PDB file of N, CA, C and O in Angstrom, chain B, residues numbered from 101:
ATOM      1  N   MET B 101      90.875 133.494  81.466  1.00  0.00           N
ATOM      2  CA  MET B 101      90.855 132.523  81.526  1.00  0.00           C
ATOM      3  C   MET B 101      89.965 132.016  80.968  1.00  0.00           C
ATOM      4  O   MET B 101      90.618 131.243  80.266  1.00  0.00           O
ATOM      5  N   ALA B 102      88.514 131.754  80.604  1.00  0.00           N
ATOM      6  CA  ALA B 102      87.573 131.577  80.299  1.00  0.00           C
ATOM      7  C   ALA B 102      87.452 131.771  78.829  1.00  0.00           C
ATOM      8  O   ALA B 102      87.159 130.875  78.037  1.00  0.00           O
ATOM      9  N   ARG B 103      87.626 132.640  78.616  1.00  0.00           N
ATOM     10  CA  ARG B 103      87.959 133.223  77.472  1.00  0.00           C
ATOM     11  C   ARG B 103      88.993 132.749  76.893  1.00  0.00           C
ATOM     12  O   ARG B 103      88.625 132.306  75.805  1.00  0.00           O
ATOM     13  N   LEU B 104      90.071 132.609  77.035  1.00  0.00           N
ATOM     14  CA  LEU B 104      91.160 131.879  76.134  1.00  0.00           C
ATOM     15  C   LEU B 104      91.004 130.604  76.138  1.00  0.00           C
ATOM     16  O   LEU B 104      91.741 130.061  75.315  1.00  0.00           O
ATOM     17  N   ALA B 105      90.204 129.742  76.854  1.00  0.00           N
ATOM     18  CA  ALA B 105      89.805 128.240  76.746  1.00  0.00           C
ATOM     19  C   ALA B 105      88.634 128.638  75.793  1.00  0.00           C
ATOM     20  O   ALA B 105      88.924 128.135  74.708  1.00  0.00           O
ATOM     21  N   ALA B 106      87.641 129.195  75.703  1.00  0.00           N
ATOM     22  CA  ALA B 106      86.923 129.552  74.786  1.00  0.00           C
ATOM     23  C   ALA B 106      87.264 129.776  73.174  1.00  0.00           C
ATOM     24  O   ALA B 106      86.646 129.241  72.254  1.00  0.00           O
ATOM     25  N   GLY B 107      88.388 130.689  73.041  1.00  0.00           N
ATOM     26  CA  GLY B 107      89.205 130.969  72.100  1.00  0.00           C
ATOM     27  C   GLY B 107      89.692 130.066  71.305  1.00  0.00           C
ATOM     28  O   GLY B 107      89.653 130.275  70.093  1.00  0.00           O
ATOM     29  N   GLY B 108      90.232 128.917  71.796  1.00  0.00           N
ATOM     30  CA  GLY B 108      90.366 127.675  71.019  1.00  0.00           C
ATOM     31  C   GLY B 108      91.811 127.268  72.123  1.00  0.00           C
ATOM     32  O   GLY B 108      92.344 126.164  72.016  1.00  0.00           O
ATOM     33  N   LEU B 109      92.277 128.223  73.063  1.00  0.00           N
ATOM     34  CA  LEU B 109      93.580 127.925  73.650  1.00  0.00           C
ATOM     35  C   LEU B 109      93.743 126.650  74.146  1.00  0.00           C
ATOM     36  O   LEU B 109      92.714 125.975  74.138  1.00  0.00           O
ATOM     37  N   SER B 110      95.069 125.951  74.719  1.00  0.00           N
ATOM     38  CA  SER B 110      95.100 124.682  75.310  1.00  0.00           C
ATOM     39  C   SER B 110      95.387 125.100  77.060  1.00  0.00           C
ATOM     40  O   SER B 110      95.682 126.198  77.530  1.00  0.00           O
ATOM     41  N   ASN B 111      95.219 124.069  77.611  1.00  0.00           N
ATOM     42  CA  ASN B 111      95.735 124.513  78.914  1.00  0.00           C
ATOM     43  C   ASN B 111      96.907 124.882  79.084  1.00  0.00           C
ATOM     44  O   ASN B 111      97.307 125.744  79.866  1.00  0.00           O
ATOM     45  N   LYS B 112      97.441 124.312  78.437  1.00  0.00           N
ATOM     46  CA  LYS B 112      99.442 124.666  78.197  1.00  0.00           C
ATOM     47  C   LYS B 112      99.894 126.067  77.859  1.00  0.00           C
ATOM     48  O   LYS B 112     100.815 126.721  78.348  1.00  0.00           O
ATOM     49  N   GLN B 113      98.991 126.391  76.863  1.00  0.00           N
ATOM     50  CA  GLN B 113      98.409 127.992  75.972  1.00  0.00           C
ATOM     51  C   GLN B 113      98.528 129.193  77.381  1.00  0.00           C
ATOM     52  O   GLN B 113      99.244 130.137  77.713  1.00  0.00           O
ATOM     53  N   ILE B 114      97.473 128.528  77.834  1.00  0.00           N
ATOM     54  CA  ILE B 114      96.973 129.175  78.377  1.00  0.00           C
ATOM     55  C   ILE B 114      97.871 129.632  80.257  1.00  0.00           C
ATOM     56  O   ILE B 114      98.224 130.687  80.783  1.00  0.00           O
ATOM     57  N   GLY B 115      97.889 128.752  80.511  1.00  0.00           N
ATOM     58  CA  GLY B 115      98.947 128.580  81.776  1.00  0.00           C
ATOM     59  C   GLY B 115     100.325 129.711  81.177  1.00  0.00           C
ATOM     60  O   GLY B 115     100.498 130.785  81.753  1.00  0.00           O
ATOM     61  N   GLU B 116     100.994 129.396  80.282  1.00  0.00           N
ATOM     62  CA  GLU B 116     102.155 130.443  79.669  1.00  0.00           C
ATOM     63  C   GLU B 116     101.728 131.671  79.498  1.00  0.00           C
ATOM     64  O   GLU B 116     102.498 132.546  79.896  1.00  0.00           O
ATOM     65  N   LYS B 117     100.561 132.064  78.946  1.00  0.00           N
ATOM     66  CA  LYS B 117     100.183 133.269  78.882  1.00  0.00           C
ATOM     67  C   LYS B 117      99.896 133.798  80.762  1.00  0.00           C
ATOM     68  O   LYS B 117      99.948 134.971  81.131  1.00  0.00           O
ATOM     69  N   LEU B 118      99.685 132.930  81.437  1.00  0.00           N
ATOM     70  CA  LEU B 118      98.572 133.500  82.394  1.00  0.00           C
ATOM     71  C   LEU B 118      99.921 133.076  83.692  1.00  0.00           C
ATOM     72  O   LEU B 118      99.706 133.121  84.904  1.00  0.00           O
ATOM     73  N   PHE B 119     101.019 132.756  83.175  1.00  0.00           N
ATOM     74  CA  PHE B 119     101.873 132.439  84.421  1.00  0.00           C
ATOM     75  C   PHE B 119     101.372 131.148  85.947  1.00  0.00           C
ATOM     76  O   PHE B 119     101.377 131.072  87.176  1.00  0.00           O
ATOM     77  N   LEU B 120     100.977 130.310  84.607  1.00  0.00           N
ATOM     78  CA  LEU B 120     100.053 129.445  85.626  1.00  0.00           C
ATOM     79  C   LEU B 120     100.424 127.835  85.113  1.00  0.00           C
ATOM     80  O   LEU B 120     101.177 127.741  84.143  1.00  0.00           O
ATOM     81  N   SER B 121      99.908 126.575  85.748  1.00  0.00           N
ATOM     82  CA  SER B 121     100.562 125.895  85.361  1.00  0.00           C
ATOM     83  C   SER B 121      99.507 125.411  84.837  1.00  0.00           C
ATOM     84  O   SER B 121      98.490 125.910  85.317  1.00  0.00           O
ATOM     85  N   PRO B 122      99.197 124.066  83.452  1.00  0.00           N
ATOM     86  CA  PRO B 122      98.014 123.513  82.943  1.00  0.00           C
ATOM     87  C   PRO B 122      97.609 122.977  83.910  1.00  0.00           C
ATOM     88  O   PRO B 122      96.763 123.872  83.926  1.00  0.00           O
ATOM     89  N   ARG B 123      97.348 122.344  84.819  1.00  0.00           N
ATOM     90  CA  ARG B 123      97.153 121.303  85.872  1.00  0.00           C
ATOM     91  C   ARG B 123      96.227 122.523  86.463  1.00  0.00           C
ATOM     92  O   ARG B 123      95.034 122.352  86.712  1.00  0.00           O
ATOM     93  N   THR B 124      96.968 123.890  86.680  1.00  0.00           N
ATOM     94  CA  THR B 124      95.432 124.861  87.568  1.00  0.00           C
ATOM     95  C   THR B 124      95.246 125.224  86.530  1.00  0.00           C
ATOM     96  O   THR B 124      95.186 126.217  87.256  1.00  0.00           O
ATOM     97  N   VAL B 125      95.099 125.459  85.647  1.00  0.00           N
ATOM     98  CA  VAL B 125      94.360 125.981  84.504  1.00  0.00           C
ATOM     99  C   VAL B 125      92.787 125.156  84.724  1.00  0.00           C
ATOM    100  O   VAL B 125      91.698 125.506  85.177  1.00  0.00           O
ATOM    101  N   SER B 126      93.403 123.754  84.073  1.00  0.00           N
ATOM    102  CA  SER B 126      92.268 122.536  83.952  1.00  0.00           C
ATOM    103  C   SER B 126      91.218 122.463  85.306  1.00  0.00           C
ATOM    104  O   SER B 126      90.020 122.199  85.404  1.00  0.00           O
ATOM    105  N   SER B 127      92.300 122.838  86.321  1.00  0.00           N
ATOM    106  CA  SER B 127      91.531 122.616  88.160  1.00  0.00           C
ATOM    107  C   SER B 127      90.385 123.610  88.098  1.00  0.00           C
ATOM    108  O   SER B 127      89.355 123.329  88.710  1.00  0.00           O
ATOM    109  N   HIS B 128      90.501 125.262  87.109  1.00  0.00           N
ATOM    110  CA  HIS B 128      89.815 125.992  87.430  1.00  0.00           C
ATOM    111  C   HIS B 128      88.647 126.304  86.468  1.00  0.00           C
ATOM    112  O   HIS B 128      87.611 126.932  86.685  1.00  0.00           O
ATOM    113  N   LEU B 129      89.320 125.385  84.777  1.00  0.00           N
ATOM    114  CA  LEU B 129      88.321 125.075  84.061  1.00  0.00           C
ATOM    115  C   LEU B 129      86.892 123.847  84.403  1.00  0.00           C
ATOM    116  O   LEU B 129      85.844 123.732  83.767  1.00  0.00           O
ATOM    117  N   TYR B 130      87.377 123.038  85.676  1.00  0.00           N
ATOM    118  CA  TYR B 130      86.860 121.905  85.983  1.00  0.00           C
ATOM    119  C   TYR B 130      86.104 122.335  86.742  1.00  0.00           C
ATOM    120  O   TYR B 130      85.002 121.808  86.591  1.00  0.00           O
ATOM    121  N   LYS B 131      86.145 123.372  87.857  1.00  0.00           N
ATOM    122  CA  LYS B 131      84.531 124.473  88.303  1.00  0.00           C
ATOM    123  C   LYS B 131      83.931 124.991  87.597  1.00  0.00           C
ATOM    124  O   LYS B 131      82.710 124.839  87.642  1.00  0.00           O
ATOM    125  N   LEU B 132      84.303 125.520  86.991  1.00  0.00           N
ATOM    126  CA  LEU B 132      83.530 126.628  86.059  1.00  0.00           C
ATOM    127  C   LEU B 132      82.645 125.869  84.976  1.00  0.00           C
ATOM    128  O   LEU B 132      81.616 126.271  84.434  1.00  0.00           O
ATOM    129  N   PHE B 133      83.252 124.788  84.823  1.00  0.00           N
ATOM    130  CA  PHE B 133      81.704 124.510  83.502  1.00  0.00           C
ATOM    131  C   PHE B 133      80.751 123.766  83.852  1.00  0.00           C
ATOM    132  O   PHE B 133      80.002 123.316  82.985  1.00  0.00           O
ATOM    133  N   PRO B 134      80.585 123.504  85.029  1.00  0.00           N
ATOM    134  CA  PRO B 134      79.366 123.201  86.271  1.00  0.00           C
ATOM    135  C   PRO B 134      77.994 124.648  86.724  1.00  0.00           C
ATOM    136  O   PRO B 134      76.777 124.816  86.801  1.00  0.00           O
ATOM    137  N   LYS B 135      79.204 125.317  86.890  1.00  0.00           N
ATOM    138  CA  LYS B 135      78.658 126.350  86.845  1.00  0.00           C
ATOM    139  C   LYS B 135      77.975 127.182  86.071  1.00  0.00           C
ATOM    140  O   LYS B 135      77.110 127.885  86.594  1.00  0.00           O
ATOM    141  N   LEU B 136      78.293 127.282  84.347  1.00  0.00           N
ATOM    142  CA  LEU B 136      77.986 127.890  83.264  1.00  0.00           C
ATOM    143  C   LEU B 136      77.037 126.664  82.539  1.00  0.00           C
ATOM    144  O   LEU B 136      76.287 126.840  81.579  1.00  0.00           O
ATOM    145  N   GLY B 137      77.231 125.603  83.132  1.00  0.00           N
ATOM    146  CA  GLY B 137      75.988 124.706  82.524  1.00  0.00           C
ATOM    147  C   GLY B 137      76.718 124.221  81.190  1.00  0.00           C
ATOM    148  O   GLY B 137      76.253 124.222  80.050  1.00  0.00           O
ATOM    149  N   VAL B 138      77.824 123.857  81.566  1.00  0.00           N
ATOM    150  CA  VAL B 138      78.038 123.366  79.878  1.00  0.00           C
ATOM    151  C   VAL B 138      79.653 121.815  80.201  1.00  0.00           C
ATOM    152  O   VAL B 138      80.137 121.305  81.212  1.00  0.00           O
ATOM    153  N   SER B 139      79.882 121.667  78.796  1.00  0.00           N
ATOM    154  CA  SER B 139      80.513 120.218  78.867  1.00  0.00           C
ATOM    155  C   SER B 139      81.264 120.503  77.760  1.00  0.00           C
ATOM    156  O   SER B 139      81.475 119.444  77.169  1.00  0.00           O
ATOM    157  N   SER B 140      81.741 121.381  77.227  1.00  0.00           N
ATOM    158  CA  SER B 140      82.550 121.526  76.086  1.00  0.00           C
ATOM    159  C   SER B 140      83.384 123.044  75.642  1.00  0.00           C
ATOM    160  O   SER B 140      82.793 124.104  75.842  1.00  0.00           O
ATOM    161  N   ARG B 141      84.316 123.043  75.236  1.00  0.00           N
ATOM    162  CA  ARG B 141      84.776 124.177  75.426  1.00  0.00           C
ATOM    163  C   ARG B 141      84.194 124.531  74.487  1.00  0.00           C
ATOM    164  O   ARG B 141      84.536 125.713  74.453  1.00  0.00           O
ATOM    165  N   ALA B 142      83.341 124.341  73.410  1.00  0.00           N
ATOM    166  CA  ALA B 142      82.362 124.554  71.680  1.00  0.00           C
ATOM    167  C   ALA B 142      81.108 126.183  72.979  1.00  0.00           C
ATOM    168  O   ALA B 142      80.835 127.383  73.000  1.00  0.00           O
ATOM    169  N   ALA B 143      80.787 124.478  73.966  1.00  0.00           N
ATOM    170  CA  ALA B 143      79.197 124.979  74.372  1.00  0.00           C
ATOM    171  C   ALA B 143      79.944 126.193  75.614  1.00  0.00           C
ATOM    172  O   ALA B 143      78.955 126.611  76.215  1.00  0.00           O
ATOM    173  N   LEU B 144      81.054 126.809  76.142  1.00  0.00           N
ATOM    174  CA  LEU B 144      82.114 127.549  77.108  1.00  0.00           C
ATOM    175  C   LEU B 144      81.507 129.033  76.267  1.00  0.00           C
ATOM    176  O   LEU B 144      80.865 130.035  76.583  1.00  0.00           O
ATOM    177  N   ARG B 145      82.233 128.394  74.865  1.00  0.00           N
ATOM    178  CA  ARG B 145      81.903 129.864  74.355  1.00  0.00           C
ATOM    179  C   ARG B 145      80.582 130.562  74.030  1.00  0.00           C
ATOM    180  O   ARG B 145      80.368 131.754  74.251  1.00  0.00           O
ATOM    181  N   ASP B 146      79.651 129.637  73.441  1.00  0.00           N
ATOM    182  CA  ASP B 146      78.597 129.699  73.562  1.00  0.00           C
ATOM    183  C   ASP B 146      77.900 130.642  75.068  1.00  0.00           C
ATOM    184  O   ASP B 146      77.335 131.727  74.924  1.00  0.00           O
ATOM    185  N   ALA B 147      78.016 130.224  75.921  1.00  0.00           N
ATOM    186  CA  ALA B 147      77.433 130.711  77.151  1.00  0.00           C
ATOM    187  C   ALA B 147      78.470 131.810  77.510  1.00  0.00           C
ATOM    188  O   ALA B 147      78.237 132.480  78.516  1.00  0.00           O
ATOM    189  N   LEU B 148      79.286 131.993  76.987  1.00  0.00           N
ATOM    190  CA  LEU B 148      80.377 133.586  77.275  1.00  0.00           C
ATOM    191  C   LEU B 148      79.398 134.556  76.729  1.00  0.00           C
ATOM    192  O   LEU B 148      78.789 135.499  77.235  1.00  0.00           O
ATOM    193  N   GLU B 149      79.443 133.884  75.187  1.00  0.00           N
ATOM    194  CA  GLU B 149      78.680 135.066  74.226  1.00  0.00           C
ATOM    195  C   GLU B 149      77.390 135.232  74.727  1.00  0.00           C
ATOM    196  O   GLU B 149      77.013 136.404  74.734  1.00  0.00           O
ATOM    197  N   ALA B 150      76.346 134.136  75.285  1.00  0.00           N
ATOM    198  CA  ALA B 150      75.187 134.419  75.597  1.00  0.00           C
ATOM    199  C   ALA B 150      75.278 135.702  76.900  1.00  0.00           C
ATOM    200  O   ALA B 150      74.685 136.764  76.710  1.00  0.00           O
ATOM    201  N   ILE B 151      75.834 135.537  77.809  1.00  0.00           N
ATOM    202  CA  ILE B 151      75.905 136.223  78.716  1.00  0.00           C
ATOM    203  C   ILE B 151      76.479 137.239  78.140  1.00  0.00           C
ATOM    204  O   ILE B 151      75.470 137.933  78.261  1.00  0.00           O
ATOM    205  N   ALA B 152      77.409 138.129  77.479  1.00  0.00           N
ATOM    206  CA  ALA B 152      78.011 139.668  76.715  1.00  0.00           C
ATOM    207  C   ALA B 152      77.049 139.805  76.332  1.00  0.00           C
ATOM    208  O   ALA B 152      76.894 141.024  76.258  1.00  0.00           O
ATOM    209  N   ALA B 153      75.671 139.017  75.792  1.00  0.00           N
ATOM    210  CA  ALA B 153      74.833 139.830  75.308  1.00  0.00           C
ATOM    211  C   ALA B 153      73.993 140.522  75.949  1.00  0.00           C
ATOM    212  O   ALA B 153      73.576 141.615  75.567  1.00  0.00           O
ATOM    213  N   GLN B 154      73.619 139.870  77.133  1.00  0.00           N
ATOM    214  CA  GLN B 154      72.923 140.470  78.469  1.00  0.00           C
ATOM    215  C   GLN B 154      72.911 142.059  78.821  1.00  0.00           C
ATOM    216  O   GLN B 154      72.367 142.459  79.851  1.00  0.00           O
TER     217      GLN B 154
END
């Protein structure tokens, strides 16, 4: 889900791919952002790239 968000998909688009409601997607991302120390989808993309590079 985080990779889809970092890839630029909207919550609605992510929900359609994963058979979840956009609100559920939003809730999961809301909980994930502080854990990764990010506040935007662009920062999420950068954080995921940094994790993958380790």
